[in-house]
FIBA-715735 format. One line per 2 residues: number of its first residue (from 1); their letters; for each residue x, y, z of N, C-alpha, C, CB. Coordinates in steps of 0.1 Angstrom, whole numbers, plus 5000, padded with zeros to 4 digits. Glycine has a CB too. Layout:
BEGIN
NUM = A = X/Y/Z/X/Y/Z/X/Y/Z/X/Y/Z; ... $
END
This chain:
BEGIN
1 = MR = 6320/5868/5140/6323/5882/5140/6314/5891/5132/6335/5884/5135; 6309/5902/5137/6299/5911/5131/6305/5923/5125/6290/5914/5142 $
3 = TV = 6301/5928/5115/6305/5941/5110/6292/5952/5110/6312/5939/5095; 6294/5961/5117/6283/5971/5118/6287/5984/5112/6279/5973/5133 $
5 = TT = 6276/5989/5102/6279/6001/5096/6271/6011/5101/6278/6000/5082; 6275/6022/5103/6265/6033/5109/6267/6044/5098/6268/6039/5126 $
7 = VT = 6257/6053/5099/6255/6065/5091/6256/6076/5101/6240/6065/5083; 6263/6088/5098/6264/6098/5106/6262/6110/5097/6276/6098/5114 $
9 = KV = 6253/6121/5101/6251/6132/5094/6262/6141/5099/6236/6138/5095; 6269/6149/5090/6280/6157/5093/6276/6171/5088/6294/6152/5087 $
11 = YT = 6281/6181/5095/6277/6197/5089/6291/6203/5091/6264/6208/5098; 6289/6213/5082/6299/6223/5082/6296/6234/5094/6299/6230/5068 $
13 = FD = 6305/6243/5097/6304/6251/5110/6291/6257/5107/6316/6261/5113; 6289/6265/5096/6278/6273/5093/6265/6265/5094/6279/6281/5080 $
15 = EL = 6264/6252/5091/6252/6246/5094/6248/6243/5107/6251/6236/5087; 6256/6243/5116/6254/6239/5130/6244/6249/5137/6267/6240/5138 $
17 = SE = 6237/6244/5148/6228/6252/5156/6238/6263/5164/6218/6243/5166; 6232/6271/5171/6240/6281/5178/6247/6274/5189/6231/6293/5184 $
19 = AA = 6240/6264/5196/6246/6257/5207/6257/6249/5204/6238/6250/5214; 6255/6241/5192/6267/6233/5186/6280/6242/5182/6262/6226/5173 $
21 = KQ = 6276/6254/5176/6287/6263/5174/6296/6268/5185/6282/6272/5168; 6287/6270/5196/6294/6276/5208/6302/6264/5214/6284/6282/5219 $
23 = KV = 6299/6251/5213/6305/6241/5217/6319/6239/5209/6296/6229/5216; 6318/6241/5196/6329/6239/5188/6339/6251/5190/6324/6239/5173 $
25 = LE = 6335/6263/5193/6344/6273/5196/6351/6271/5208/6338/6285/5195; 6345/6265/5219/6350/6263/5231/6361/6252/5231/6339/6259/5240 $
27 = DF = 6357/6243/5224/6366/6232/5220/6379/6236/5213/6359/6223/5212; 6377/6244/5203/6387/6248/5194/6395/6259/5199/6382/6251/5181 $
29 = AE = 6391/6267/5210/6400/6277/5217/6411/6271/5224/6392/6284/5226; 6410/6260/5228/6421/6251/5237/6430/6246/5225/6413/6235/5248 $
31 = FQ = 6424/6240/5216/6432/6235/5203/6441/6245/5197/6422/6231/5192; 6437/6257/5195/6444/6267/5189/6457/6271/5196/6436/6278/5189 $
33 = VS = 6458/6269/5209/6470/6272/5217/6475/6260/5223/6467/6283/5227; 6473/6248/5218/6480/6236/5222/6493/6233/5218/6473/6227/5217 $
35 = YE = 6498/6242/5208/6511/6239/5202/6520/6252/5207/6511/6237/5185; 6532/6253/5202/6542/6264/5208/6539/6275/5199/6558/6260/5208 $
37 = WW = 6526/6282/5202/6522/6293/5195/6530/6305/5198/6509/6295/5197; 6539/6307/5208/6545/6318/5212/6560/6316/5206/6544/6319/5229 $
39 = KS = 6565/6306/5198/6578/6305/5192/6583/6317/5184/6579/6292/5182; 6572/6322/5176/6578/6333/5167/6581/6344/5175/6570/6336/5156 $
41 = VY = 6573/6348/5185/6576/6358/5194/6590/6357/5201/6565/6358/5205; 6591/6345/5206/6604/6342/5213/6615/6344/5204/6605/6329/5217 $
43 = DD = 6614/6340/5189/6625/6342/5181/6628/6356/5178/6623/6335/5168; 6616/6364/5177/6617/6379/5174/6625/6384/5185/6603/6388/5173 $
45 = AA = 6620/6382/5199/6628/6386/5209/6643/6385/5210/6622/6381/5218; 6647/6372/5207/6660/6368/5205/6668/6377/5196/6661/6354/5200 $
47 = RC = 6662/6380/5184/6669/6387/5175/6672/6402/5181/6660/6389/5162; 6664/6406/5191/6666/6418/5196/6673/6419/5210/6653/6424/5197 $
49 = GL = 6679/6408/5213/6687/6408/5224/6681/6401/5238/6690/6421/5225; 6669/6395/5237/6661/6393/5249/6658/6377/5247/6646/6403/5249 $
51 = KI = 6662/6369/5256/6659/6355/5257/6648/6352/5267/6670/6349/5261; 6635/6350/5261/6622/6349/5268/6625/6335/5274/6609/6351/5259 $
53 = TS = 6623/6332/5287/6625/6318/5294/6610/6314/5298/6636/6319/5307; 6601/6324/5302/6587/6321/5305/6578/6331/5306/6586/6314/5315 $
55 = FD = 6564/6330/5306/6555/6341/5306/6543/6335/5311/6553/6350/5292; 6537/6344/5318/6523/6342/5323/6513/6352/5321/6522/6340/5336 $
57 = ID = 6505/6352/5310/6498/6363/5306/6487/6367/5317/6493/6359/5292; 6480/6358/5324/6472/6361/5333/6476/6368/5345/6467/6350/5336 $
59 = RG = 6488/6366/5349/6494/6373/5360/6503/6384/5355/6501/6365/5369; 6505/6386/5344/6513/6398/5337/6528/6396/5339/6509/6413/5342 $
61 = NI = 6531/6385/5338/6547/6381/5343/6555/6376/5331/6548/6369/5355; 6565/6380/5329/6575/6375/5318/6590/6374/5324/6573/6385/5305 $
63 = EA = 6594/6363/5322/6609/6361/5326/6618/6361/5313/6611/6346/5333; 6628/6368/5313/6638/6368/5303/6651/6373/5307/6635/6376/5292 $
65 = EE = 6661/6368/5298/6674/6371/5301/6679/6381/5288/6683/6357/5302; 6687/6393/5295/6692/6401/5285/6704/6397/5278/6694/6412/5290 $
67 = TE = 6705/6392/5266/6717/6389/5260/6725/6400/5253/6714/6380/5252; 6719/6411/5249/6725/6422/5244/6717/6435/5248/6727/6420/5229 $
69 = YP = 6721/6445/5244/6715/6458/5247/6708/6460/5261/6706/6460/5236; 6713/6458/5271/6706/6456/5284/6698/6469/5286/6716/6453/5296 $
71 = ID = 6701/6481/5282/6692/6493/5286/6680/6491/5277/6699/6508/5284; 6681/6487/5265/6670/6487/5256/6659/6474/5259/6676/6487/5240 $
73 = TA = 6666/6463/5264/6657/6451/5264/6647/6452/5277/6667/6437/5265; 6651/6461/5287/6641/6462/5299/6628/6467/5294/6646/6471/5310 $
75 = KL = 6628/6477/5285/6614/6482/5280/6609/6471/5269/6615/6497/5272; 6618/6466/5262/6613/6455/5250/6606/6443/5258/6627/6447/5240 $
77 = KK = 6610/6439/5270/6606/6427/5280/6590/6430/5281/6614/6428/5298; 6586/6441/5285/6571/6446/5289/6563/6445/5274/6572/6462/5296 $
79 = EY = 6570/6450/5263/6565/6449/5252/6562/6437/5246/6571/6456/5244; 6570/6427/5249/6569/6413/5245/6558/6407/5251/6581/6406/5248 $
81 = LS = 6556/6410/5264/6545/6404/5272/6533/6410/5266/6545/6408/5288; 6532/6421/5260/6519/6427/5254/6519/6419/5241/6520/6444/5251 $
83 = IL = 6528/6417/5234/6527/6410/5220/6523/6395/5224/6542/6410/5212; 6527/6390/5233/6523/6375/5236/6508/6375/5240/6533/6368/5248 $
85 = KK = 6504/6385/5249/6489/6386/5252/6481/6387/5239/6486/6399/5262; 6484/6397/5231/6477/6400/5219/6476/6387/5210/6484/6412/5211 $
87 = EY = 6486/6381/5209/6487/6369/5200/6478/6359/5206/6502/6363/5197; 6478/6355/5218/6470/6346/5226/6456/6350/5223/6473/6345/5241 $
89 = EY = 6453/6364/5226/6438/6368/5225/6432/6365/5210/6437/6384/5228; 6441/6368/5201/6438/6366/5187/6434/6352/5184/6451/6370/5178 $
91 = LT = 6444/6343/5188/6443/6329/5185/6430/6323/5190/6454/6322/5192; 6427/6328/5203/6415/6322/5209/6401/6330/5205/6417/6321/5224 $
93 = SK = 6403/6341/5198/6392/6349/5193/6382/6340/5185/6397/6361/5186; 6369/6344/5186/6359/6338/5178/6363/6339/5163/6346/6344/5181 $
95 = ES = 6369/6350/5158/6370/6354/5144/6380/6343/5140/6375/6370/5142; 6392/6341/5147/6403/6333/5145/6399/6319/5144/6413/6334/5155 $
97 = LI = 6391/6315/5155/6387/6301/5155/6379/6297/5143/6379/6299/5167; 6370/6305/5139/6360/6303/5128/6369/6304/5114/6348/6316/5129 $
99 = ET = 6378/6313/5114/6387/6310/5102/6394/6299/5101/6395/6319/5100; 6400/6293/5111/6407/6281/5111/6398/6269/5107/6412/6278/5123 $
101 = IK = 6386/6269/5113/6377/6259/5111/6373/6258/5097/6364/6261/5120; 6370/6269/5091/6365/6269/5075/6378/6266/5067/6358/6284/5070 $
103 = AN = 6390/6271/5070/6401/6270/5061/6405/6256/5060/6413/6278/5065; 6402/6248/5071/6406/6234/5072/6393/6224/5069/6412/6230/5087 $
105 = EY = 6383/6232/5067/6370/6224/5060/6366/6215/5070/6374/6215/5046; 6368/6216/5085/6363/6206/5094/6350/6203/5093/6365/6210/5106 $
107 = EF = 6343/6192/5097/6331/6188/5096/6326/6184/5112/6330/6177/5086; 6313/6184/5114/6310/6180/5128/6297/6174/5129/6310/6191/5136 $
109 = TA = 6295/6168/5141/6281/6160/5143/6271/6171/5146/6282/6149/5156; 6258/6168/5146/6249/6178/5151/6251/6185/5165/6237/6173/5151 $
111 = VG = 6258/6178/5174/6261/6184/5188/6274/6191/5189/6260/6174/5198; 6281/6191/5176/6293/6200/5176/6307/6191/5179/6290/6211/5189 $
113 = KQ = 6306/6178/5178/6318/6171/5180/6325/6170/5165/6315/6155/5187; 6339/6173/5165/6345/6171/5152/6345/6158/5146/6360/6176/5153 $
115 = F = 6342/6156/5135/6339/6143/5128/6352/6139/5122/6327/6143/5118 $
END
């Protein structure tokens, strides 16, 4: 049996080249929305009498059941689609991604792979 030890130079986000930073941002954009990021919006809608069952930001579509206050929830339904869109855009924005990377003190290889 052999044991091989390697040395890897690691960098903070700010130390990366522009190309490596771009790769990191592309990779993290998907990561930022890989969990149920919409849950708090669904919960808020439920408190207002609207049970959101699905949405599609790209197509501008939201499916929801009105559990209370049917007259008010028709307007709220469109407003919640707007809220979901804004939340998604924020989570995948350059500013949000960099904030997450720095807050978690992630490190990367020179080509932008997370270490």
